[in-house]
C-alpha atoms as a printed R data frame, in Angstrom:
    type eleno elety resid chain resno       x      y       z
1   ATOM     1    CA   UNK     A     1  -0.042  0.083  -0.112
2   ATOM     2    CA   UNK     A     2   1.552  3.362  -1.013
3   ATOM     3    CA   UNK     A     3   2.156  5.992   1.741
4   ATOM     4    CA   UNK     A     4  -0.242  8.424   0.304
5   ATOM     5    CA   UNK     A     5  -3.113  5.853   0.322
6   ATOM     6    CA   UNK     A     6  -2.279  5.098   4.112
7   ATOM     7    CA   UNK     A     7  -2.820  8.725   4.667
8   ATOM     8    CA   UNK     A     8  -6.153  8.767   3.148
9   ATOM     9    CA   UNK     A     9  -7.165  5.737   5.149
10  ATOM    10    CA   UNK     A    10  -6.032  6.995   8.342
11  ATOM    11    CA   UNK     A    11  -8.032 10.496   7.451
12  ATOM    12    CA   UNK     A    12 -11.024  8.567   6.676
13  ATOM    13    CA   UNK     A    13 -10.849  6.422   9.886
14  ATOM    14    CA   UNK     A    14  -9.930  9.490  12.248
15  ATOM    15    CA   UNK     A    15 -12.580 12.099  10.561
16  ATOM    16    CA   UNK     A    16 -15.397 10.429   8.683
17  ATOM    17    CA   UNK     A    17 -15.881  7.349  11.086
18  ATOM    18    CA   UNK     A    18 -17.048  9.450  14.001
19  ATOM    19    CA   UNK     A    19 -19.198 11.626  11.602
20  ATOM    20    CA   UNK     A    20 -20.779  8.476   9.957
21  ATOM    21    CA   UNK     A    21 -21.608  7.051  13.428
22  ATOM    22    CA   UNK     A    22 -23.392 10.118  14.480
23  ATOM    23    CA   UNK     A    23 -25.152 10.846  11.240
24  ATOM    24    CA   UNK     A    24 -26.345  7.127  11.102
25  ATOM    25    CA   UNK     A    25 -28.256  7.846  14.417
26  ATOM    26    CA   UNK     A    26 -29.474 11.102  14.014
27  ATOM    27    CA   UNK     A    27 -29.875 11.701  10.054
28  ATOM    28    CA   UNK     A    28 -32.588  9.003   9.651
29  ATOM    29    CA   UNK     A    29 -35.910 10.061   8.376
30  ATOM    30    CA   UNK     A    30 -37.807  9.657  11.769
31  ATOM    31    CA   UNK     A    31 -35.090 11.081  13.994
32  ATOM    32    CA   UNK     A    32 -34.954 14.249  12.117
33  ATOM    33    CA   UNK     A    33 -38.849 14.555  12.237
34  ATOM    34    CA   UNK     A    34 -38.703 14.043  15.883
35  ATOM    35    CA   UNK     A    35 -35.957 16.629  16.496
36  ATOM    36    CA   UNK     A    36 -37.714 19.133  14.514
37  ATOM    37    CA   UNK     A    37 -40.971 18.581  16.215
38  ATOM    38    CA   UNK     A    38 -39.568 18.725  19.577
39  ATOM    39    CA   UNK     A    39 -37.545 21.855  19.023
40  ATOM    40    CA   UNK     A    40 -40.679 23.968  19.569
41  ATOM    41    CA   UNK     A    41 -40.975 22.867  23.086
42  ATOM    42    CA   UNK     A    42 -41.821 19.819  24.992
43  ATOM    43    CA   UNK     A    43 -44.197 17.424  23.022
44  ATOM    44    CA   UNK     A    44 -46.175 14.406  23.950
45  ATOM    45    CA   UNK     A    45 -46.157 11.080  22.246
46  ATOM    46    CA   UNK     A    46 -49.431 11.634  20.407
47  ATOM    47    CA   UNK     A    47 -48.335 15.034  19.287
48  ATOM    48    CA   UNK     A    48 -45.395 13.609  17.688
49  ATOM    49    CA   UNK     A    49 -47.426 10.782  16.072
50  ATOM    50    CA   UNK     A    50 -49.608 13.396  14.426
51  ATOM    51    CA   UNK     A    51 -46.660 15.824  13.404
52  ATOM    52    CA   UNK     A    52 -44.685 13.034  11.821
53  ATOM    53    CA   UNK     A    53 -46.422 11.786   8.619
54  ATOM    54    CA   UNK     A    54 -46.271  8.095   8.019
55  ATOM    55    CA   UNK     A    55 -44.561  7.001  11.150
56  ATOM    56    CA   UNK     A    56 -46.014  3.895  13.028
57  ATOM    57    CA   UNK     A    57 -46.411  3.881  16.919
58  ATOM    58    CA   UNK     A    58 -43.790  1.239  17.003
59  ATOM    59    CA   UNK     A    59 -41.136  3.172  14.970
60  ATOM    60    CA   UNK     A    60 -41.884  6.337  16.837
61  ATOM    61    CA   UNK     A    61 -41.295  4.491  20.193
62  ATOM    62    CA   UNK     A    62 -37.980  3.102  19.014
63  ATOM    63    CA   UNK     A    63 -36.730  6.476  17.699
64  ATOM    64    CA   UNK     A    64 -37.735  8.127  20.893
65  ATOM    65    CA   UNK     A    65 -35.906  5.515  22.866
66  ATOM    66    CA   UNK     A    66 -32.668  5.813  20.637
67  ATOM    67    CA   UNK     A    67 -32.633  9.608  20.761
68  ATOM    68    CA   UNK     A    68 -32.988  9.621  24.585
69  ATOM    69    CA   UNK     A    69 -30.255  6.886  24.864
70  ATOM    70    CA   UNK     A    70 -27.922  8.961  22.647
71  ATOM    71    CA   UNK     A    71 -28.727 12.076  25.023
72  ATOM    72    CA   UNK     A    72 -30.802 14.137  22.473
73  ATOM    73    CA   UNK     A    73 -34.047 13.811  24.128
74  ATOM    74    CA   UNK     A    74 -35.126 14.115  27.625
75  ATOM    75    CA   UNK     A    75 -38.347 12.164  28.570
76  ATOM    76    CA   UNK     A    76 -40.184 13.478  31.482
77  ATOM    77    CA   UNK     A    77 -43.025 11.645  33.282
78  ATOM    78    CA   UNK     A    78 -45.566 13.550  35.351
79  ATOM    79    CA   UNK     A    79 -47.172 11.727  38.116
80  ATOM    80    CA   UNK     A    80 -50.829 12.120  37.101
81  ATOM    81    CA   UNK     A    81 -53.560  9.487  36.168
82  ATOM    82    CA   UNK     A    82 -53.242  8.609  33.278
83  ATOM    83    CA   UNK     A    83 -49.241  9.414  33.395
84  ATOM    84    CA   UNK     A    84 -48.316 12.317  31.362
85  ATOM    85    CA   UNK     A    85 -45.009 11.969  29.307
86  ATOM    86    CA   UNK     A    86 -43.189 14.708  27.428
87  ATOM    87    CA   UNK     A    87 -40.166 14.889  25.220
88  ATOM    88    CA   UNK     A    88 -37.816 17.801  24.939
89  ATOM    89    CA   UNK     A    89 -34.556 18.517  23.407
90  ATOM    90    CA   UNK     A    90 -31.350 18.454  25.419
91  ATOM    91    CA   UNK     A    91 -28.816 21.458  24.864
92  ATOM    92    CA   UNK     A    92 -26.770 19.035  22.623
93  ATOM    93    CA   UNK     A    93 -29.897 18.484  20.481
94  ATOM    94    CA   UNK     A    94 -30.631 22.026  20.296
95  ATOM    95    CA   UNK     A    95 -27.205 22.540  18.920
96  ATOM    96    CA   UNK     A    96 -27.882 19.897  16.446
97  ATOM    97    CA   UNK     A    97 -31.340 21.339  15.559
98  ATOM    98    CA   UNK     A    98 -29.409 24.709  14.709
99  ATOM    99    CA   UNK     A    99 -27.195 22.732  12.172
100 ATOM   100    CA   UNK     A   100 -30.323 20.893  10.529
101 ATOM   101    CA   UNK     A   101 -31.909 24.193  10.165
102 ATOM   102    CA   UNK     A   102 -28.842 25.401   8.226
103 ATOM   103    CA   UNK     A   103 -28.910 22.237   6.212
104 ATOM   104    CA   UNK     A   104 -32.478 22.803   5.424
105 ATOM   105    CA   UNK     A   105 -31.715 26.311   4.261
106 ATOM   106    CA   UNK     A   106 -28.819 25.157   2.088
107 ATOM   107    CA   UNK     A   107 -31.070 22.540   0.493
108 ATOM   108    CA   UNK     A   108 -33.784 25.065  -0.238
109 ATOM   109    CA   UNK     A   109 -31.202 27.499  -1.732
110 ATOM   110    CA   UNK     A   110 -29.567 25.057  -3.934
111 ATOM   111    CA   UNK     A   111 -32.294 22.713  -4.815
112 ATOM   112    CA   UNK     A   112 -32.807 23.943  -8.463
113 ATOM   113    CA   UNK     A   113 -29.087 23.944  -9.051
114 ATOM   114    CA   UNK     A   114 -28.962 20.240  -7.906
115 ATOM   115    CA   UNK     A   115 -31.802 19.657 -10.311
116 ATOM   116    CA   UNK     A   116 -30.097 21.358 -13.044
117 ATOM   117    CA   UNK     A   117 -26.762 19.439 -12.443
118 ATOM   118    CA   UNK     A   118 -28.485 16.135 -12.512
119 ATOM   119    CA   UNK     A   119 -30.375 16.930 -15.778
120 ATOM   120    CA   UNK     A   120 -27.111 17.941 -17.270
121 ATOM   121    CA   UNK     A   121 -25.211 14.722 -15.994
122 ATOM   122    CA   UNK     A   122 -28.055 12.473 -17.240
123 ATOM   123    CA   UNK     A   123 -27.897 14.181 -20.753
124 ATOM   124    CA   UNK     A   124 -24.320 13.764 -20.887
125 ATOM   125    CA   UNK     A   125 -24.647  9.978 -20.315
126 ATOM   126    CA   UNK     A   126 -27.670  9.436 -22.491
127 ATOM   127    CA   UNK     A   127 -30.427  9.574 -19.914
128 ATOM   128    CA   UNK     A   128 -28.576  7.203 -17.507
129 ATOM   129    CA   UNK     A   129 -29.318  8.902 -14.332
130 ATOM   130    CA   UNK     A   130 -28.360  7.124 -11.148
131 ATOM   131    CA   UNK     A   131 -27.715  7.653  -7.501
132 ATOM   132    CA   UNK     A   132 -25.152  4.955  -7.332
133 ATOM   133    CA   UNK     A   133 -21.523  5.595  -7.639
């Protein structure tokens, strides 16, 4: 293995792996929906269920548990009958939310440029558009 290739491998391991691990956990369709919905204040399970189109109760439960385990959500149970449970963002998740808002802004600003680039790419290859490398 060449020395330059080893450097690329080390950089990938040192920089990309931690990013990939975190993104695998928080960049999923359901996780982003929960984080965005909970960013406006504590929310209850049923509010999340209504706000996140297409999510099943089971997937919502699993997503909430994962986000709580990762330190991004706080689950608060109030001693009432029936018990009232709310989910809120941790300070770490609030910081992540700010980044997500920036990403959404970027995507909105560049959506047409990406569409044009895809069309040009596909046209240059005879209409062979693909998302695979």
